[in-house]
C-alpha positions in Angstrom: 69.8 69.2 78.4 68.4 72.4 79.3 68.9 73.8 82.8 67.0 76.7 84.2 68.5 79.1 86.8 67.2 82.3 88.3 68.3 85.6 86.9 69.6 86.7 90.3 71.8 83.6 90.6 73.1 84.0 87.1 74.0 87.7 87.7 75.7 86.8 91.0 77.9 84.4 89.0 78.8 87.1 86.6 79.4 89.5 89.5 81.8 87.1 91.1 83.9 87.0 87.9 83.9 90.8 87.7 85.0 91.0 91.4 87.8 88.6 90.7 89.1 90.7 87.7 88.8 93.9 89.8 90.8 92.3 92.6 93.5 91.1 90.3 93.8 94.5 88.7 93.8 96.2 92.1 96.6 94.0 93.3 98.6 94.6 90.1 98.0 98.3 90.4 99.2 98.2 94.0 102.4 96.4 92.9 102.8 99.1 90.3 102.4 101.8 93.0 105.0 100.1 95.1 107.5 100.0 92.2 106.6 103.7 91.5 107.5 104.4 95.2 110.9 103.0 94.6 111.2 105.1 91.4 110.3 108.2 93.4 113.0 107.3 95.9 115.5 107.1 93.0 114.4 110.6 91.8 114.8 112.0 95.3 118.3 110.5 95.6 119.3 112.0 92.3 117.9 115.4 93.3 119.8 115.3 96.5 123.0 114.4 94.6 122.5 117.3 92.2 121.8 119.8 95.1 124.8 119.1 97.2 126.2 122.5 96.7 122.9 124.2 97.7 122.8 122.0 100.8 126.4 122.9 101.6 125.5 126.6 101.2 122.7 126.2 103.7 125.2 124.6 106.1 127.6 127.5 105.6 124.9 130.0 106.2 124.3 128.6 109.7 121.4 126.2 109.2 121.5 123.2 111.4 121.4 119.7 110.0 118.0 119.1 111.6 116.5 122.2 109.9 117.9 121.2 106.5 116.7 117.6 107.0 113.2 118.9 107.8 113.1 121.2 104.8 114.2 118.4 102.4 111.8 116.0 104.0 108.8 118.3 103.8 109.6 119.0 100.1 110.0 115.4 99.1 107.2 114.2 101.4 104.8 116.8 100.0 105.4 115.7 96.5 105.1 112.0 97.5 101.9 112.4 99.5 100.2 114.5 96.8 101.0 111.8 94.2 99.6 109.1 96.5 96.4 111.1 97.2 95.9 111.8 93.5 96.4 108.1 92.7 94.0 107.1 95.5 91.4 109.5 94.3 91.6 108.1 90.8 91.4 104.5 92.1 88.3 105.3 94.1 86.7 107.0 91.1 87.6 103.9 88.9 86.1 101.5 91.4 83.2 103.7 92.5 80.4 101.6 90.8 81.7 98.6 92.7 82.1 100.5 95.9 78.5 101.7 95.7 77.2 98.2 95.3 78.9 96.7 98.4 82.5 96.4 97.4 83.9 96.9 100.9 86.6 94.4 100.3 88.0 96.5 97.5 87.8 99.6 99.6 89.7 97.8 102.4 92.4 96.7 99.8 92.7 100.3 98.6 93.2 101.5 102.2 95.8 98.8 103.0 97.8 99.5 99.8 97.7 103.3 100.5 98.9 102.8 104.0 101.7 100.5 103.0 102.8 103.0 100.3 102.7 105.9 102.7 104.7 104.0 105.3 107.3 102.8 102.8 107.7 106.1 101.1 108.0 108.1 104.3 110.6 105.7 105.8 112.6 105.5 102.6 112.6 109.3 102.1 113.7 109.8 105.7 116.5 107.3 105.4 117.6 108.7 102.1 117.8 112.3 103.3 119.6 111.4 106.5 122.2 109.3 104.6 122.7 112.0 102.0 123.2 114.7 104.6 125.8 112.6 106.4 127.8 112.0 103.2 128.1 115.7 102.1 131.6 117.0 102.1 131.0 120.7 102.7 134.3 122.1 101.3 134.2 120.0 98.2 130.5 120.9 97.6 131.1 124.6 98.0 134.1 124.5 95.7 132.0 122.8 93.0 129.3 125.5 93.3 
């Protein structure tokens, strides 16, 4: 038979389905960002590998390991943080209609994902740069220059 429901109740049902899809895509997007973070770490690793002679030249010019580590970290971290901020801005713009209509759970998920990404990226970049600086053979790197 025929069943009559209020429009507000019917719209709330549709809204719950929409929220479920947004949550699923937000989680998948977050996983994609985490995988992208690991991809960025691979790019930084390759960059450090290709720039061994430049780093060795900095050592030979009198720069300390701490100074070189800070320069490399600021460079990689600047690129990483600007990418995260750009992605976060686009995520907020994409979910803006939902955020304006009480989607605080989505905003919380965005903040959690961004914080996890920032923490992971900064830790991995720091570890990568420290290990790369410890592995550089100065004489061999300068000869290959």
